[in-house]
C-alpha positions as CSV (number, residue, x, y, z in Angstrom):
1,M,0.1,-0.2,0.5
2,E,3.1,2.3,1.0
3,A,4.8,1.8,-2.7
4,N,1.4,2.5,-4.3
5,I,1.2,5.8,-2.1
6,S,4.7,6.9,-3.0
7,L,4.7,6.2,-6.5
8,P,1.7,8.9,-7.0
9,R,3.9,11.5,-4.9
10,L,7.0,10.7,-6.9
11,L,5.8,11.1,-10.2
12,L,4.0,14.6,-8.8
13,K,7.3,15.8,-7.7
14,T,9.0,15.0,-10.5
15,L,6.2,17.2,-12.8
16,L,6.9,20.0,-10.1
17,L,11.0,19.5,-10.9
18,F,10.3,19.6,-14.4
19,V,8.2,22.5,-14.4
20,A,10.4,24.3,-12.4
21,L,13.3,23.6,-14.3
22,N,11.3,24.7,-17.3
23,L,10.2,28.3,-15.8
24,A,13.7,29.0,-14.1
25,F,15.8,28.1,-18.0
26,A,13.0,30.4,-19.7
27,G,13.4,33.0,-16.6
28,T,17.3,33.3,-17.0
29,N,17.8,33.1,-20.8
30,A,21.2,30.4,-19.8
31,L,21.8,29.3,-23.7
32,P,24.9,31.8,-23.7
33,A,26.3,30.6,-20.8
34,L,25.7,27.2,-21.7
35,G,27.6,28.0,-25.0
36,R,30.5,29.0,-22.9
37,L,30.4,25.5,-21.5
38,S,33.4,24.3,-24.3
39,A,35.7,21.1,-25.3
40,Y,37.4,23.4,-27.8
41,N,40.3,24.7,-27.0
42,R,40.8,22.4,-24.2
43,L,40.2,18.4,-24.6
44,F,40.6,19.3,-28.6
45,P,41.8,22.0,-30.8
46,G,40.0,25.1,-31.4
47,R,38.3,25.3,-35.0
48,P,40.6,27.2,-37.6
49,R,36.6,28.8,-38.7
50,L,33.4,29.7,-37.0
51,P,31.0,26.6,-36.7
52,Y,29.1,26.0,-39.9
53,G,27.7,22.9,-42.2
54,D,24.4,22.3,-43.8
55,D,25.4,18.3,-43.7
56,P,26.9,17.8,-39.7
57,T,27.1,13.5,-40.9
58,L,29.8,14.6,-43.6
59,S,31.0,18.1,-42.9
60,Y,31.6,16.9,-38.9
61,N,30.1,20.7,-38.1
62,V,27.3,22.6,-37.3
63,T,25.5,25.8,-38.0
64,L,24.0,27.1,-34.8
65,F,23.0,30.8,-33.9
66,N,25.0,30.8,-30.0
67,L,27.5,33.3,-30.5
68,E,29.0,32.4,-27.2
69,A,29.3,28.6,-28.4
70,M,30.7,29.5,-31.8
71,F,33.7,31.8,-30.8
72,A,34.5,29.2,-27.7
73,A,35.0,27.0,-30.8
74,H,37.3,28.8,-32.7
75,R,40.9,28.9,-31.6
76,I,40.7,32.4,-31.0
77,S,39.8,31.6,-27.8
78,A,42.1,29.2,-27.2
79,A,44.8,31.8,-24.8
80,P,45.2,35.3,-24.1
81,K,47.1,37.4,-27.7
82,P,50.8,36.7,-26.9
83,A,53.2,40.0,-26.5
84,D,54.5,39.4,-30.3
85,E,51.4,38.9,-32.0
86,Y,49.9,41.4,-34.6
87,R,46.5,40.3,-34.3
88,V,44.3,40.2,-37.9
89,V,40.9,39.6,-37.8
90,L,39.3,39.2,-40.9
91,I,35.5,39.5,-41.5
92,G,33.1,39.0,-44.4
93,D,30.9,36.4,-46.1
94,S,31.6,32.6,-47.3
95,A,34.4,33.8,-49.4
96,V,36.4,34.5,-46.1
97,W,35.4,31.6,-44.5
98,G,36.7,29.2,-47.5
99,F,33.5,27.4,-49.1
100,L,35.0,24.1,-51.1
101,L,38.8,25.3,-49.3
102,T,40.3,23.2,-46.3
103,P,40.9,25.1,-43.5
104,Q,44.8,25.0,-45.0
105,Q,43.8,26.5,-48.1
106,T,41.6,29.4,-46.9
107,L,43.1,33.8,-46.5
108,D,43.7,33.1,-42.9
109,A,45.7,30.4,-43.8
110,Y,48.0,31.7,-46.4
111,L,48.6,35.1,-44.7
112,N,49.7,32.6,-41.6
113,A,51.7,30.1,-43.6
114,A,53.8,33.7,-45.3
115,R,54.9,34.4,-40.7
116,L,55.1,38.5,-42.2
117,T,56.6,40.2,-39.7
118,L,56.3,44.2,-39.3
119,P,59.0,46.6,-38.3
120,D,58.8,46.2,-34.6
121,G,59.2,42.6,-34.4
122,R,55.4,41.4,-34.0
123,T,54.3,38.2,-36.1
124,V,51.3,38.7,-38.3
125,R,49.2,35.7,-37.2
126,A,45.3,36.2,-39.1
127,F,42.0,34.5,-37.7
128,N,39.4,33.7,-40.0
129,L,36.3,35.2,-38.0
130,G,34.2,35.0,-41.9
131,Y,30.6,33.7,-41.5
132,P,28.6,32.2,-44.5
133,T,25.6,35.1,-45.4
134,L,25.9,38.1,-47.4
135,S,25.0,40.8,-45.2
136,L,26.7,43.8,-43.5
137,A,24.9,43.7,-40.2
138,K,26.0,39.7,-40.0
139,D,29.3,41.2,-40.1
140,L,29.1,44.0,-37.7
141,L,27.3,41.1,-35.3
142,I,30.5,39.4,-35.5
143,L,32.6,42.3,-35.3
144,Q,31.6,43.6,-32.1
145,R,31.7,40.2,-30.5
146,A,35.7,39.8,-32.4
147,L,36.7,43.2,-30.5
148,Q,37.1,41.3,-27.2
149,Y,39.4,39.6,-28.4
150,Q,42.3,42.1,-28.8
151,P,42.2,42.6,-32.6
152,D,45.5,45.0,-34.2
153,L,43.9,45.1,-37.3
154,I,40.6,44.5,-38.3
155,I,40.3,43.7,-42.6
156,W,36.3,43.9,-43.9
157,L,35.8,41.6,-46.7
158,T,32.9,43.0,-48.7
159,T,31.0,43.1,-51.7
160,L,27.8,44.7,-52.8
161,E,25.7,41.9,-52.3
162,S,26.1,42.3,-49.0
163,F,25.0,46.4,-49.3
164,P,21.4,46.5,-50.3
165,H,19.3,47.9,-47.2
166,N,16.6,44.2,-47.4
167,K,19.5,42.1,-47.0
168,Q,20.3,43.1,-43.7
169,L,18.6,41.0,-41.6
170,A,17.8,38.3,-44.3
171,S,21.1,36.5,-42.6
172,P,19.5,33.9,-39.8
173,I,22.7,35.0,-37.7
174,V,21.3,38.2,-37.2
175,Q,17.4,37.1,-37.1
176,H,18.1,35.0,-34.4
177,N,20.3,37.3,-32.2
178,P,18.2,40.5,-32.1
179,Q,19.6,40.9,-28.4
180,A,22.7,42.0,-29.5
181,I,21.9,44.1,-32.6
182,R,19.1,46.3,-31.3
183,P,21.2,48.0,-28.8
184,L,23.5,49.0,-32.1
185,I,20.6,50.5,-34.2
186,P,20.4,53.8,-31.3
187,A,23.6,53.3,-30.5
188,Y,25.1,54.1,-34.1
189,D,21.7,55.4,-35.8
190,L,21.7,52.2,-38.4
191,P,18.4,52.4,-40.6
192,I,17.2,49.0,-39.0
193,A,13.7,48.9,-37.1
194,P,14.0,47.2,-33.6
195,D,10.8,45.8,-34.3
196,D,11.4,44.6,-37.5
197,P,9.3,41.0,-38.2
198,A,12.4,39.5,-39.3
199,F,14.0,39.6,-35.8
200,V,13.4,36.1,-34.4
201,Q,11.1,37.0,-30.8
202,P,10.4,33.4,-29.4
203,T,7.8,33.1,-26.5
204,F,7.9,31.9,-23.5
205,W,7.0,28.4,-24.4
206,E,9.6,28.6,-26.6
207,R,12.5,30.0,-24.2
208,T,11.8,26.4,-22.0
209,L,13.9,23.7,-21.9
210,I,11.5,21.9,-24.0
211,G,11.3,24.9,-26.5
212,R,15.2,25.1,-26.7
213,R,15.7,21.5,-26.9
214,R,16.9,22.1,-31.2
215,A,19.3,24.6,-29.4
216,L,20.8,22.5,-26.8
217,A,20.7,19.7,-29.2
218,D,22.8,21.9,-31.3
219,L,25.5,22.3,-29.0
220,L,25.8,18.8,-27.7
221,R,26.1,18.1,-31.2
222,L,29.0,20.7,-31.7
223,Q,30.8,19.5,-29.0
224,V,30.8,15.6,-30.7
225,Y,32.1,16.5,-33.8
226,G,34.9,18.2,-32.4
227,V,36.0,15.1,-31.6
228,L,35.3,14.0,-35.6
229,W,37.2,17.0,-36.4
230,A,39.7,16.4,-34.6
231,A,40.3,13.0,-35.8
232,T,39.7,14.1,-39.7
233,G,40.6,18.0,-40.2
234,I,37.4,17.9,-42.1
235,D,34.5,20.8,-41.5
236,Q,32.8,20.8,-44.2
237,Y,31.3,18.3,-47.1
238,Y,33.7,18.4,-50.0
239,P,31.7,17.3,-53.2
240,E,33.6,15.0,-56.2
241,S,32.1,17.4,-58.5
242,Y,30.2,21.0,-58.8
243,P,28.6,23.1,-61.3
244,L,31.4,26.0,-61.9
245,R,30.0,29.7,-61.5
246,A,28.3,30.9,-64.2
247,T,29.5,32.8,-67.6
248,D,26.6,32.7,-69.7
249,L,24.1,35.1,-67.9
250,E,20.6,36.0,-68.7
251,P,19.5,39.4,-70.3
252,D,18.7,41.0,-67.6
253,S,20.5,44.7,-66.4
254,S,18.2,44.4,-62.8
255,F,19.7,44.2,-59.4
256,Y,16.6,43.9,-56.7
257,D,14.5,46.7,-56.8
258,L,17.3,49.9,-57.3
259,A,17.1,52.1,-59.9
260,D,20.0,53.6,-62.0
261,P,21.4,55.7,-60.9
262,L,22.3,54.8,-57.4
263,T,22.4,56.9,-54.3
264,P,24.8,56.6,-51.3
265,D,21.2,55.8,-49.4
266,D,20.4,53.4,-51.5
267,L,23.2,51.4,-50.0
268,A,24.0,50.1,-45.9
269,F,27.3,52.7,-46.1
270,D,25.6,53.3,-42.2
271,L,26.6,49.4,-41.3
272,L,30.3,50.3,-42.6
273,R,30.8,53.4,-40.4
274,A,29.2,51.7,-37.4
275,G,31.7,49.2,-38.2
276,I,35.0,51.4,-38.4
277,E,33.2,53.6,-35.3
278,M,32.9,50.5,-33.0
279,A,36.8,49.2,-33.6
280,A,37.4,52.9,-32.3
281,D,41.4,52.6,-32.0
282,V,41.7,49.5,-33.9
283,P,42.2,50.2,-37.9
284,V,40.1,48.9,-40.1
285,L,40.9,47.7,-43.7
286,L,37.9,47.4,-45.7
287,V,38.0,45.4,-49.2
288,N,36.0,45.2,-52.0
289,E,36.1,41.3,-52.7
290,P,37.7,39.7,-56.1
291,M,34.8,38.3,-58.3
292,F,34.3,36.6,-61.5
293,I,34.0,38.8,-64.9
294,S,32.3,37.3,-67.2
295,D,32.7,37.0,-70.7
296,G,30.5,34.9,-72.2
297,Q,26.3,35.6,-73.2
298,N,25.3,38.8,-72.0
299,S,28.3,39.9,-70.5
300,D,27.8,43.3,-72.1
301,I,24.7,43.9,-69.5
302,R,26.1,41.7,-66.3
303,Y,29.6,41.3,-65.1
304,N,28.4,37.8,-63.6
305,F,25.2,36.0,-62.0
306,Y,25.0,38.5,-59.2
307,Y,25.5,41.9,-61.1
308,P,24.5,44.2,-63.6
309,R,27.2,46.2,-64.5
310,W,25.8,49.5,-64.5
311,A,24.8,48.7,-61.1
312,Y,28.3,47.2,-59.6
313,D,30.2,50.3,-61.0
314,Q,28.0,52.4,-59.6
315,Y,29.0,50.9,-56.3
316,R,32.6,50.9,-56.9
317,R,32.5,54.6,-57.6
318,L,29.9,55.3,-54.4
319,L,32.3,53.5,-52.3
320,A,35.1,54.8,-52.8
321,E,33.8,58.0,-52.8
322,Q,32.7,57.3,-49.3
323,A,35.9,55.9,-48.0
324,A,37.4,58.8,-49.5
325,Q,34.9,61.4,-47.5
326,Q,35.0,59.4,-44.6
327,G,38.6,58.3,-44.2
328,W,38.4,55.1,-44.5
329,N,41.6,52.3,-45.5
330,Y,39.8,51.1,-48.6
331,L,41.3,48.3,-50.6
332,D,39.7,47.7,-54.0
333,L,40.8,44.0,-55.5
334,W,37.5,43.8,-57.8
335,D,39.6,42.4,-60.6
336,A,42.5,41.1,-58.6
337,V,41.9,37.2,-59.2
338,P,41.9,36.0,-62.7
339,N,38.9,34.1,-63.7
340,D,40.2,30.8,-64.1
341,Q,40.2,30.5,-60.2
342,F,36.5,31.4,-59.1
343,T,34.4,27.5,-58.2
344,N,31.0,27.9,-58.0
345,T,30.2,31.2,-57.6
346,A,31.2,34.6,-58.3
347,F,33.1,35.0,-55.2
348,H,34.3,31.6,-54.1
349,L,38.2,31.0,-55.2
350,T,40.3,28.2,-55.9
351,P,43.3,27.6,-53.5
352,A,45.6,29.3,-56.0
353,G,43.1,32.2,-56.1
354,S,42.8,32.5,-52.2
355,A,46.5,32.3,-52.1
356,L,47.2,35.0,-54.3
357,L,44.4,37.3,-52.6
358,A,46.8,36.0,-49.5
359,E,49.4,37.9,-51.3
360,K,47.7,41.0,-52.2
361,I,46.4,41.4,-48.5
362,G,49.7,40.8,-46.7
363,E,50.9,43.4,-49.1
364,A,48.4,45.8,-47.1
365,I,49.1,44.9,-43.9
366,L,53.1,45.6,-44.8
367,T,52.5,48.8,-46.0
368,P,52.4,51.8,-43.5
């Protein structure tokens, strides 16, 4: 009889405890703190690029939106900056992250392999904080976090596709981190609505343990895949073949809903300004990244799949003018890499193309 009585009591206590844990979890927003609990840089090495993976079982990687977990998994979090290190942080899109490139073939890897040394004796060490998706707001989000790691130079690689206003909140990592973006809007007078519906605003139920079960599972998966990544060095899926960037193009001169001529207000230059102001005393080098320039059908109308000639030419002019007016350090490398060194898009580079870009940027780092 006592056993029959104690079992319902036990079940009731268990239920009450489960409810209490869910309420506490929803009220404290514990995910960032949990993200900082990482086996990376402890049990196995930190990753050379931020976690991102469309097929985790093939890439030993996972896409998640917990910035604390992403940076805790990166090797930039491994140890304090040495006194003899000149720390360079690279931010940008999937071309910087290194789509279809191994960790030894990315821009940061080639910069580090060059063993660049400044006149004062410090050794240049580059860290890859690029992240797939094209959005200046996404770059600003990562830049804000990167400043905690004492960079001596920020190199911000970008392209026109990151500049339209309707692209700024299109990146999922921006959408899922409104708490990080919203304070920047009034601080830097950004043209973003704080209540934009693109921001993901979880309900109370979605903030409970049950509601966060996918995010919690992703945190666990990131740790598990760290073991496999450390053993293999594989952090993305490399297909045996893939379609090359388009050479023959459509006879279409449109670029989103923008009209000829472009004006500075058409593009999100305020996001660049905000990033440079945020960096404060840390110098920022803006780089207009290389792109494929088609010589195929309708190449008189479009440079490539992404850009009509009129829009890209005016973007280059406007960016150069803004840089000159604002005193920004700017390097235009739009045509610095030969056409045969692009892979599946107009931005993704071959290993040789990545090495060539590293050579150009290395020269800029060493130029006073």
